[in-house]
N, CA, C and O atoms as CSV, one atom per row, in Angstrom:
chain,resi,resn,atom,element,x,y,z
A,1,UNK,N,N,132.896,100.694,73.186
A,1,UNK,CA,C,133.472,100.851,74.502
A,1,UNK,C,C,132.370,100.653,75.548
A,1,UNK,O,O,131.206,100.981,75.318
A,2,UNK,N,N,132.768,100.111,76.696
A,2,UNK,CA,C,131.835,99.863,77.798
A,2,UNK,C,C,132.400,100.465,79.071
A,2,UNK,O,O,133.538,100.168,79.434
A,3,UNK,N,N,131.630,101.312,79.764
A,3,UNK,CA,C,132.113,101.831,81.047
A,3,UNK,C,C,132.350,100.679,82.029
A,3,UNK,O,O,131.525,99.774,82.149
A,4,UNK,N,N,133.476,100.727,82.722
A,4,UNK,CA,C,133.830,99.646,83.646
A,4,UNK,C,C,134.129,100.134,85.055
A,4,UNK,O,O,134.367,99.326,85.951
A,5,UNK,N,N,134.119,101.468,85.264
A,5,UNK,CA,C,134.493,101.989,86.568
A,5,UNK,C,C,133.684,103.230,86.898
A,5,UNK,O,O,133.407,104.060,86.032
A,6,UNK,N,N,133.314,103.340,88.148
A,6,UNK,CA,C,132.669,104.530,88.686
A,6,UNK,C,C,133.550,105.052,89.805
A,6,UNK,O,O,134.015,104.281,90.645
A,7,UNK,N,N,133.782,106.365,89.820
A,7,UNK,CA,C,134.594,106.984,90.869
A,7,UNK,C,C,133.770,108.068,91.546
A,7,UNK,O,O,133.181,108.924,90.886
A,8,UNK,N,N,133.737,108.019,92.869
A,8,UNK,CA,C,133.105,109.070,93.657
A,8,UNK,C,C,134.195,109.898,94.313
A,8,UNK,O,O,135.198,109.355,94.777
A,9,UNK,N,N,134.003,111.217,94.354
A,9,UNK,CA,C,134.926,112.098,95.051
A,9,UNK,C,C,134.454,112.221,96.486
A,9,UNK,O,O,133.315,112.614,96.738
A,10,UNK,N,N,135.322,111.886,97.426
A,10,UNK,CA,C,134.954,111.801,98.840
A,10,UNK,C,C,135.923,112.596,99.707
A,10,UNK,O,O,137.039,112.905,99.287
A,11,UNK,N,N,135.492,112.918,100.903
A,11,UNK,CA,C,136.341,113.641,101.842
A,11,UNK,C,C,137.496,112.769,102.326
A,11,UNK,O,O,138.643,113.215,102.358
A,12,UNK,N,N,137.195,111.530,102.701
A,12,UNK,CA,C,138.207,110.608,103.216
A,12,UNK,C,C,138.022,109.234,102.591
A,12,UNK,O,O,137.109,108.506,102.981
A,13,UNK,N,N,138.865,108.859,101.628
A,13,UNK,CA,C,138.736,107.533,101.028
A,13,UNK,C,C,138.785,106.391,102.054
A,13,UNK,O,O,138.103,105.381,101.885
A,14,UNK,N,N,139.582,106.544,103.107
A,14,UNK,CA,C,139.670,105.477,104.109
A,14,UNK,C,C,138.349,105.321,104.864
A,14,UNK,O,O,137.887,104.200,105.072
A,15,UNK,N,N,137.737,106.436,105.275
A,15,UNK,CA,C,136.445,106.376,105.977
A,15,UNK,C,C,135.352,105.879,105.037
A,15,UNK,O,O,134.514,105.068,105.433
A,16,UNK,N,N,135.355,106.355,103.804
A,16,UNK,CA,C,134.345,105.909,102.841
A,16,UNK,C,C,134.515,104.435,102.501
A,16,UNK,O,O,133.526,103.726,102.318
A,17,UNK,N,N,135.756,103.966,102.414
A,17,UNK,CA,C,136.000,102.545,102.148
A,17,UNK,C,C,135.441,101.686,103.281
A,17,UNK,O,O,134.859,100.630,103.029
A,18,UNK,N,N,135.613,102.128,104.518
A,18,UNK,CA,C,135.054,101.380,105.652
A,18,UNK,C,C,133.530,101.344,105.569
A,18,UNK,O,O,132.921,100.313,105.857
A,19,UNK,N,N,132.909,102.452,105.178
A,19,UNK,CA,C,131.457,102.531,105.002
A,19,UNK,C,C,130.995,101.539,103.929
A,19,UNK,O,O,130.094,100.737,104.173
A,20,UNK,N,N,131.608,101.594,102.748
A,20,UNK,CA,C,131.185,100.722,101.648
A,20,UNK,C,C,131.562,99.261,101.894
A,20,UNK,O,O,130.883,98.359,101.402
A,21,UNK,N,N,132.623,99.020,102.641
A,21,UNK,CA,C,132.972,97.638,102.971
A,21,UNK,C,C,131.834,96.990,103.759
A,21,UNK,O,O,131.511,95.822,103.541
A,22,UNK,N,N,131.223,97.754,104.680
A,22,UNK,CA,C,130.076,97.229,105.434
A,22,UNK,C,C,128.882,96.993,104.512
A,22,UNK,O,O,128.212,95.966,104.617
A,23,UNK,N,N,128.612,97.942,103.607
A,23,UNK,CA,C,127.457,97.789,102.723
A,23,UNK,C,C,127.628,96.645,101.733
A,23,UNK,O,O,126.707,95.854,101.527
A,24,UNK,N,N,128.800,96.557,101.123
A,24,UNK,CA,C,129.053,95.553,100.102
A,24,UNK,C,C,129.481,94.205,100.679
A,24,UNK,O,O,129.477,93.195,99.976
A,25,UNK,N,N,129.852,94.193,101.966
A,25,UNK,CA,C,130.410,92.988,102.580
A,25,UNK,C,C,131.593,92.481,101.735
A,25,UNK,O,O,131.704,91.299,101.413
A,26,UNK,N,N,132.465,93.438,101.396
A,26,UNK,CA,C,133.570,93.180,100.482
A,26,UNK,C,C,134.721,94.111,100.836
A,26,UNK,O,O,134.506,95.305,101.044
A,27,UNK,N,N,135.923,93.590,100.905
A,27,UNK,CA,C,137.094,94.415,101.222
A,27,UNK,C,C,137.590,95.140,99.973
A,27,UNK,O,O,137.495,94.608,98.867
A,28,UNK,N,N,138.120,96.354,100.145
A,28,UNK,CA,C,138.697,97.044,98.987
A,28,UNK,C,C,139.952,96.315,98.510
A,28,UNK,O,O,140.664,95.700,99.304
A,29,UNK,N,N,140.213,96.391,97.201
A,29,UNK,CA,C,141.418,95.777,96.648
A,29,UNK,C,C,142.585,96.755,96.696
A,29,UNK,O,O,143.742,96.362,96.550
A,30,UNK,N,N,142.275,98.020,96.901
A,30,UNK,CA,C,143.305,99.056,97.041
A,30,UNK,C,C,142.811,100.055,98.077
A,30,UNK,O,O,141.633,100.412,98.096
A,31,UNK,N,N,143.723,100.505,98.939
A,31,UNK,CA,C,143.341,101.457,99.975
A,31,UNK,C,C,144.538,102.314,100.355
A,31,UNK,O,O,145.578,101.803,100.772
A,32,UNK,N,N,144.376,103.627,100.205
A,32,UNK,CA,C,145.410,104.579,100.615
A,32,UNK,C,C,144.702,105.818,101.146
A,32,UNK,O,O,143.478,105.909,101.053
A,33,UNK,N,N,145.435,106.765,101.694
A,33,UNK,CA,C,144.783,107.993,102.187
A,33,UNK,C,C,144.092,108.800,101.083
A,33,UNK,O,O,143.222,109.619,101.382
A,34,UNK,N,N,144.461,108.586,99.812
A,34,UNK,CA,C,143.877,109.385,98.733
A,34,UNK,C,C,142.980,108.604,97.784
A,34,UNK,O,O,142.285,109.209,96.966
A,35,UNK,N,N,142.975,107.269,97.870
A,35,UNK,CA,C,142.183,106.480,96.920
A,35,UNK,C,C,141.877,105.105,97.489
A,35,UNK,O,O,142.711,104.487,98.151
A,36,UNK,N,N,140.674,104.642,97.221
A,36,UNK,CA,C,140.282,103.273,97.560
A,36,UNK,C,C,139.544,102.692,96.362
A,36,UNK,O,O,138.918,103.421,95.593
A,37,UNK,N,N,139.623,101.367,96.209
A,37,UNK,CA,C,138.990,100.737,95.060
A,37,UNK,C,C,138.437,99.370,95.446
A,37,UNK,O,O,139.085,98.588,96.141
A,38,UNK,N,N,137.227,99.110,94.976
A,38,UNK,CA,C,136.572,97.816,95.125
A,38,UNK,C,C,136.354,97.240,93.732
A,38,UNK,O,O,136.116,97.983,92.780
A,39,UNK,N,N,136.435,95.918,93.612
A,39,UNK,CA,C,135.999,95.229,92.403
A,39,UNK,C,C,134.750,94.456,92.808
A,39,UNK,O,O,134.819,93.494,93.574
A,40,UNK,N,N,133.620,94.887,92.286
A,40,UNK,CA,C,132.341,94.299,92.660
A,40,UNK,C,C,132.116,92.981,91.924
A,40,UNK,O,O,132.704,92.761,90.865
A,41,UNK,N,N,131.275,92.104,92.468
A,41,UNK,CA,C,131.032,90.803,91.823
A,41,UNK,C,C,130.590,90.917,90.359
A,41,UNK,O,O,130.845,90.007,89.569
A,42,UNK,N,N,129.939,92.008,89.992
A,42,UNK,CA,C,129.505,92.205,88.603
A,42,UNK,C,C,130.674,92.517,87.673
A,42,UNK,O,O,130.529,92.479,86.451
A,43,UNK,N,N,131.840,92.828,88.260
A,43,UNK,CA,C,132.997,93.231,87.471
A,43,UNK,C,C,133.201,94.737,87.458
A,43,UNK,O,O,134.263,95.211,87.054
A,44,UNK,N,N,132.193,95.505,87.897
A,44,UNK,CA,C,132.329,96.956,87.969
A,44,UNK,C,C,133.390,97.315,89.005
A,44,UNK,O,O,133.413,96.759,90.103
A,45,UNK,N,N,134.256,98.238,88.649
A,45,UNK,CA,C,135.255,98.753,89.577
A,45,UNK,C,C,134.680,100.033,90.177
A,45,UNK,O,O,134.200,100.908,89.456
A,46,UNK,N,N,134.735,100.131,91.499
A,46,UNK,CA,C,134.135,101.227,92.254
A,46,UNK,C,C,135.253,101.926,93.007
A,46,UNK,O,O,135.845,101.359,93.926
A,47,UNK,N,N,135.543,103.179,92.606
A,47,UNK,CA,C,136.642,103.920,93.204
A,47,UNK,C,C,136.157,105.057,94.088
A,47,UNK,O,O,135.088,105.627,93.870
A,48,UNK,N,N,136.965,105.372,95.085
A,48,UNK,CA,C,136.717,106.477,96.013
A,48,UNK,C,C,137.982,107.336,96.035
A,48,UNK,O,O,139.011,106.915,96.565
A,49,UNK,N,N,137.907,108.529,95.465
A,49,UNK,CA,C,139.083,109.374,95.291
A,49,UNK,C,C,138.933,110.600,96.177
A,49,UNK,O,O,137.858,111.197,96.234
A,50,UNK,N,N,139.983,110.976,96.859
A,50,UNK,CA,C,139.953,112.155,97.721
A,50,UNK,C,C,139.622,113.394,96.896
A,50,UNK,O,O,140.309,113.706,95.924
A,51,UNK,N,N,138.557,114.099,97.296
A,51,UNK,CA,C,138.187,115.321,96.580
A,51,UNK,C,C,139.220,116.420,96.795
A,51,UNK,O,O,139.194,117.443,96.110
A,52,UNK,N,N,140.136,116.211,97.751
A,52,UNK,CA,C,141.178,117.182,98.048
A,52,UNK,C,C,142.414,117.011,97.163
A,52,UNK,O,O,143.240,117.918,97.058
A,53,UNK,N,N,142.536,115.833,96.523
A,53,UNK,CA,C,143.741,115.565,95.736
A,53,UNK,C,C,143.467,115.259,94.269
A,53,UNK,O,O,144.411,115.175,93.483
A,54,UNK,N,N,142.200,115.090,93.872
A,54,UNK,CA,C,141.905,114.766,92.481
A,54,UNK,C,C,142.344,115.921,91.574
A,54,UNK,O,O,142.129,117.091,91.890
A,55,UNK,N,N,142.960,115.571,90.448
A,55,UNK,CA,C,143.421,116.563,89.469
A,55,UNK,C,C,142.781,116.268,88.125
A,55,UNK,O,O,142.813,115.123,87.674
A,56,UNK,N,N,142.206,117.261,87.477
A,56,UNK,CA,C,141.927,118.595,87.985
A,56,UNK,C,C,140.879,118.532,89.096
A,56,UNK,O,O,140.140,117.554,89.208
A,57,UNK,N,N,140.824,119.565,89.901
A,57,UNK,CA,C,139.942,119.597,91.066
A,57,UNK,C,C,138.484,119.380,90.666
A,57,UNK,O,O,138.024,119.889,89.644
A,58,UNK,N,N,137.771,118.622,91.484
A,58,UNK,CA,C,136.349,118.381,91.261
A,58,UNK,C,C,135.548,119.534,91.844
A,58,UNK,O,O,135.860,120.033,92.925
A,59,UNK,N,N,134.520,119.953,91.129
A,59,UNK,CA,C,133.696,121.053,91.610
A,59,UNK,C,C,132.353,120.570,92.153
A,59,UNK,O,O,131.619,121.348,92.762
A,60,UNK,N,N,132.025,119.298,91.940
A,60,UNK,CA,C,130.753,118.745,92.384
A,60,UNK,C,C,131.015,117.665,93.422
A,60,UNK,O,O,131.916,116.841,93.261
A,61,UNK,N,N,130.230,117.673,94.477
A,61,UNK,CA,C,130.345,116.619,95.484
A,61,UNK,C,C,129.056,115.804,95.484
A,61,UNK,O,O,128.288,115.874,94.525
A,62,UNK,N,N,128.804,115.034,96.537
A,62,UNK,CA,C,127.691,114.100,96.585
A,62,UNK,C,C,126.326,114.699,96.359
A,62,UNK,O,O,126.101,115.888,96.584
A,63,UNK,N,N,125.404,113.842,95.901
A,63,UNK,CA,C,124.012,114.207,95.741
A,63,UNK,C,C,123.599,114.548,94.319
A,63,UNK,O,O,122.409,114.717,94.056
A,64,UNK,N,N,124.536,114.653,93.404
A,64,UNK,CA,C,124.207,115.021,92.034
A,64,UNK,C,C,123.757,113.872,91.162
A,64,UNK,O,O,123.305,114.081,90.036
A,65,UNK,N,N,123.878,112.653,91.676
A,65,UNK,CA,C,123.444,111.472,90.948
A,65,UNK,C,C,123.205,110.358,91.972
A,65,UNK,O,O,123.368,110.567,93.174
A,66,UNK,N,N,122.822,109.187,91.493
A,66,UNK,CA,C,122.583,108.059,92.397
A,66,UNK,C,C,123.355,106.839,91.946
A,66,UNK,O,O,123.526,106.602,90.750
A,67,UNK,N,N,123.814,106.075,92.903
A,67,UNK,CA,C,124.320,104.734,92.653
A,67,UNK,C,C,123.089,103.848,92.788
A,67,UNK,O,O,122.423,103.883,93.823
A,68,UNK,N,N,122.776,103.068,91.784
A,68,UNK,CA,C,121.585,102.213,91.822
A,68,UNK,C,C,122.004,100.757,91.978
A,68,UNK,O,O,122.841,100.249,91.232
A,69,UNK,N,N,121.406,100.104,92.958
A,69,UNK,CA,C,121.681,98.693,93.227
A,69,UNK,C,C,120.383,97.924,93.039
A,69,UNK,O,O,119.398,98.175,93.733
A,70,UNK,N,N,120.385,96.992,92.101
A,70,UNK,CA,C,119.186,96.208,91.822
A,70,UNK,C,C,119.140,94.987,92.725
A,70,UNK,O,O,120.076,94.189,92.766
A,71,UNK,N,N,118.046,94.857,93.439
A,71,UNK,CA,C,117.811,93.674,94.284
A,71,UNK,C,C,116.957,92.692,93.488
A,71,UNK,O,O,116.160,93.110,92.648
A,72,UNK,N,N,117.115,91.395,93.741
A,72,UNK,CA,C,116.356,90.412,92.969
A,72,UNK,C,C,114.852,90.391,93.261
A,72,UNK,O,O,114.070,89.970,92.409
A,73,UNK,N,N,114.434,90.840,94.457
A,73,UNK,CA,C,113.017,90.772,94.815
A,73,UNK,C,C,112.680,91.857,95.826
A,73,UNK,O,O,113.558,92.364,96.524
A,74,UNK,N,N,111.396,92.211,95.898
A,74,UNK,CA,C,110.943,93.260,96.816
A,74,UNK,C,C,111.288,92.931,98.264
A,74,UNK,O,O,111.658,93.823,99.028
A,75,UNK,N,N,111.173,91.670,98.648
A,75,UNK,CA,C,111.498,91.284,100.024
A,75,UNK,C,C,112.961,91.575,100.342
A,75,UNK,O,O,113.295,91.905,101.479
A,76,UNK,N,N,113.822,91.457,99.357
A,76,UNK,CA,C,115.245,91.731,99.583
A,76,UNK,C,C,115.510,93.229,99.716
A,76,UNK,O,O,116.450,93.628,100.403
A,77,UNK,N,N,114.696,94.060,99.070
A,77,UNK,CA,C,114.801,95.510,99.261
A,77,UNK,C,C,114.541,95.827,100.731
A,77,UNK,O,O,115.302,96.560,101.362
A,78,UNK,N,N,113.464,95.271,101.265
A,78,UNK,CA,C,113.105,95.519,102.665
A,78,UNK,C,C,114.149,94.951,103.622
A,78,UNK,O,O,114.481,95.582,104.626
A,79,UNK,N,N,114.665,93.764,103.316
A,79,UNK,CA,C,115.678,93.148,104.182
A,79,UNK,C,C,116.974,93.954,104.172
A,79,UNK,O,O,117.601,94.138,105.216
A,80,UNK,N,N,117.374,94.432,103.003
A,80,UNK,CA,C,118.600,95.236,102.910
A,80,UNK,C,C,118.416,96.560,103.640
A,80,UNK,O,O,119.338,97.037,104.300
A,81,UNK,N,N,117.239,97.152,103.528
A,81,UNK,CA,C,116.945,98.384,104.267
A,81,UNK,C,C,117.124,98.151,105.762
A,81,UNK,O,O,117.774,98.949,106.437
A,82,UNK,N,N,116.556,97.071,106.286
A,82,UNK,CA,C,116.670,96.764,107.718
A,82,UNK,C,C,118.132,96.549,108.108
A,82,UNK,O,O,118.570,96.998,109.167
A,83,UNK,N,N,118.879,95.864,107.252
A,83,UNK,CA,C,120.298,95.600,107.516
A,83,UNK,C,C,121.101,96.898,107.550
A,83,UNK,O,O,121.916,97.096,108.451
A,84,UNK,N,N,120.881,97.777,106.583
A,84,UNK,CA,C,121.617,99.037,106.536
A,84,UNK,C,C,121.225,99.944,107.695
A,84,UNK,O,O,122.070,100.644,108.255
A,85,UNK,N,N,119.953,99.932,108.052
A,85,UNK,CA,C,119.510,100.741,109.187
A,85,UNK,C,C,120.215,100.280,110.465
A,85,UNK,O,O,120.590,101.103,111.300
A,86,UNK,N,N,120.394,98.966,110.613
A,86,UNK,CA,C,121.097,98.423,111.773
A,86,UNK,C,C,122.569,98.847,111.783
A,86,UNK,O,O,123.194,98.890,112.843
A,87,UNK,N,N,123.121,99.157,110.612
A,87,UNK,CA,C,124.499,99.643,110.500
A,87,UNK,C,C,124.579,101.163,110.662
A,87,UNK,O,O,125.651,101.743,110.489
A,88,UNK,N,N,123.458,101.814,110.991
A,88,UNK,CA,C,123.366,103.267,111.149
A,88,UNK,C,C,123.628,104.038,109.860
A,88,UNK,O,O,124.121,105.166,109.891
A,89,UNK,N,N,123.293,103.423,108.725
A,89,UNK,CA,C,123.371,104.130,107.451
A,89,UNK,C,C,122.229,105.147,107.414
A,89,UNK,O,O,121.106,104.830,107.804
A,90,UNK,N,N,122.506,106.343,106.955
A,90,UNK,CA,C,121.495,107.388,106.871
A,90,UNK,C,C,120.515,107.070,105.735
A,90,UNK,O,O,120.916,106.931,104.580
A,91,UNK,N,N,119.242,106.956,106.074
A,91,UNK,CA,C,118.195,106.615,105.112
A,91,UNK,C,C,117.388,107.876,104.799
A,91,UNK,O,O,116.859,108.516,105.708
A,92,UNK,N,N,117.294,108.231,103.521
A,92,UNK,CA,C,116.504,109.385,103.101
A,92,UNK,C,C,115.070,109.006,102.767
A,92,UNK,O,O,114.157,109.817,102.925
A,93,UNK,N,N,114.870,107.779,102.307
A,93,UNK,CA,C,113.535,107.314,101.929
A,93,UNK,C,C,113.400,105.861,102.355
A,93,UNK,O,O,114.163,105.003,101.911
A,94,UNK,N,N,112.440,105.592,103.205
A,94,UNK,CA,C,112.159,104.220,103.641
A,94,UNK,C,C,111.572,103.437,102.461
A,94,UNK,O,O,111.142,104.038,101.477
A,95,UNK,N,N,111.552,102.107,102.552
A,95,UNK,CA,C,111.008,101.315,101.449
A,95,UNK,C,C,109.607,101.783,101.058
A,95,UNK,O,O,108.735,102.004,101.899
A,96,UNK,N,N,109.436,101.921,99.759
A,96,UNK,CA,C,108.168,102.364,99.197
A,96,UNK,C,C,107.993,101.741,97.822
A,96,UNK,O,O,108.958,101.285,97.209
A,97,UNK,N,N,106.765,101.724,97.345
A,97,UNK,CA,C,106.487,101.245,95.995
A,97,UNK,C,C,106.382,102.447,95.072
A,97,UNK,O,O,105.521,103.307,95.258
A,98,UNK,N,N,107.259,102.505,94.077
A,98,UNK,CA,C,107.271,103.574,93.085
A,98,UNK,C,C,106.866,102.983,91.740
A,98,UNK,O,O,106.715,101.768,91.616
A,99,UNK,N,N,106.694,103.818,90.751
A,99,UNK,CA,C,106.283,103.306,89.438
A,99,UNK,C,C,107.334,102.373,88.838
A,99,UNK,O,O,107.006,101.543,87.990
A,100,UNK,N,N,108.583,102.497,89.264
A,100,UNK,CA,C,109.644,101.634,88.745
A,100,UNK,C,C,109.933,100.441,89.653
A,100,UNK,O,O,110.840,99.660,89.367
A,101,UNK,N,N,109.167,100.286,90.756
A,101,UNK,CA,C,109.317,99.117,91.619
A,101,UNK,C,C,109.512,99.481,93.083
A,101,UNK,O,O,109.376,100.640,93.476
A,102,UNK,N,N,109.832,98.475,93.877
A,102,UNK,CA,C,110.082,98.655,95.312
A,102,UNK,C,C,111.451,99.301,95.470
A,102,UNK,O,O,112.398,98.912,94.786
A,103,UNK,N,N,111.574,100.297,96.375
A,103,UNK,CA,C,112.817,101.056,96.467
A,103,UNK,C,C,112.992,101.672,97.848
A,103,UNK,O,O,112.027,101.867,98.587
A,104,UNK,N,N,114.246,101.974,98.181
A,104,UNK,CA,C,114.571,102.881,99.284
A,104,UNK,C,C,115.833,103.635,98.906
A,104,UNK,O,O,116.551,103.248,97.985
A,105,UNK,N,N,116.096,104.725,99.634
A,105,UNK,CA,C,117.231,105.578,99.304
A,105,UNK,C,C,118.046,105.873,100.556
A,105,UNK,O,O,117.506,106.272,101.588
A,106,UNK,N,N,119.350,105.671,100.447
A,106,UNK,CA,C,120.295,105.952,101.530
A,106,UNK,C,C,121.324,106.951,101.013
A,106,UNK,O,O,121.372,107.245,99.819
A,107,UNK,N,N,122.152,107.473,101.927
A,107,UNK,CA,C,123.271,108.335,101.524
A,107,UNK,C,C,124.527,107.887,102.248
A,107,UNK,O,O,124.478,107.359,103.359
A,108,UNK,N,N,125.665,108.114,101.580
A,108,UNK,CA,C,126.941,107.776,102.208
A,108,UNK,C,C,127.456,108.961,103.015
A,108,UNK,O,O,126.738,109.941,103.212
A,109,UNK,N,N,128.684,108.872,103.476
A,109,UNK,CA,C,129.269,109.893,104.337
A,109,UNK,C,C,129.405,111.258,103.653
A,109,UNK,O,O,129.463,112.290,104.322
A,110,UNK,N,N,129.455,111.256,102.308
A,110,UNK,CA,C,129.642,112.489,101.549
A,110,UNK,C,C,128.377,112.955,100.851
A,110,UNK,O,O,128.421,113.882,100.042
A,111,UNK,N,N,127.252,112.326,101.153
A,111,UNK,CA,C,125.990,112.721,100.551
A,111,UNK,C,C,125.682,112.082,99.213
A,111,UNK,O,O,124.713,112.463,98.556
A,112,UNK,N,N,126.501,111.104,98.788
A,112,UNK,CA,C,126.201,110.378,97.552
A,112,UNK,C,C,124.975,109.501,97.797
A,112,UNK,O,O,124.921,108.763,98.781
A,113,UNK,N,N,124.002,109.583,96.906
A,113,UNK,CA,C,122.753,108.856,97.055
A,113,UNK,C,C,122.916,107.409,96.582
A,113,UNK,O,O,123.513,107.151,95.537
A,114,UNK,N,N,122.380,106.477,97.362
A,114,UNK,CA,C,122.445,105.046,97.045
A,114,UNK,C,C,121.011,104.523,97.015
A,114,UNK,O,O,120.363,104.420,98.057
A,115,UNK,N,N,120.520,104.196,95.829
A,115,UNK,CA,C,119.158,103.704,95.683
A,115,UNK,C,C,119.174,102.194,95.486
A,115,UNK,O,O,119.872,101.677,94.614
A,116,UNK,N,N,118.400,101.499,96.304
A,116,UNK,CA,C,118.186,100.062,96.143
A,116,UNK,C,C,116.780,99.911,95.579
A,116,UNK,O,O,115.848,100.568,96.042
A,117,UNK,N,N,116.627,99.044,94.578
A,117,UNK,CA,C,115.324,98.887,93.937
A,117,UNK,C,C,115.173,97.490,93.359
A,117,UNK,O,O,116.155,96.770,93.174
A,118,UNK,N,N,113.955,97.123,93.081
A,118,UNK,CA,C,113.658,95.968,92.263
A,118,UNK,C,C,112.485,96.346,91.377
A,118,UNK,O,O,111.509,96.917,91.864
A,119,UNK,N,N,112.556,96.039,90.079
A,119,UNK,CA,C,111.449,96.396,89.194
A,119,UNK,C,C,110.182,95.641,89.585
A,119,UNK,O,O,110.246,94.586,90.217
A,120,UNK,N,N,109.022,96.197,89.201
A,120,UNK,CA,C,107.770,95.491,89.488
A,120,UNK,C,C,107.712,94.153,88.767
A,120,UNK,O,O,108.346,93.966,87.728
A,121,UNK,N,N,106.945,93.226,89.327
A,121,UNK,CA,C,106.841,91.891,88.713
A,121,UNK,C,C,106.140,91.971,87.365
A,121,UNK,O,O,105.961,90.951,86.701
C-alpha cells in the first residue's frame, strides 16, 4: 500500500483553500464549507477538513508535523521564500543552510508548518 492523501484539520476549509491556492498556484478540485481538496502535480491528494465537523473529533491541530516541499535548487528556495513573503505568508524561519540543505519554514492559517528545502549538492 502507498499513502496517496494528506488531510489537515483546519478552522475554515474555504479560507485555507484560498491560502493554499495562492501557494500552489492551483485551484481546489473540491470546495465546500467543511472540506476542500487539491490534486497536486505529483498525484498526492491534499485535503483540508473542518476541525469542527471531522468525525471522530480531532484532538490535535497545527504545528505537530510539517508539510515538506522539495525545491529543485537552492536558488528556488530563496525565490519561493520571496514570493510567499510578498503574499504575506507568515514565515517562521528565513532561508538558511541546514545539514539537510537550503530551507525555510512558513505556517498556514492554522499553524501547520510548511518547510521548503533542497538537499545539499
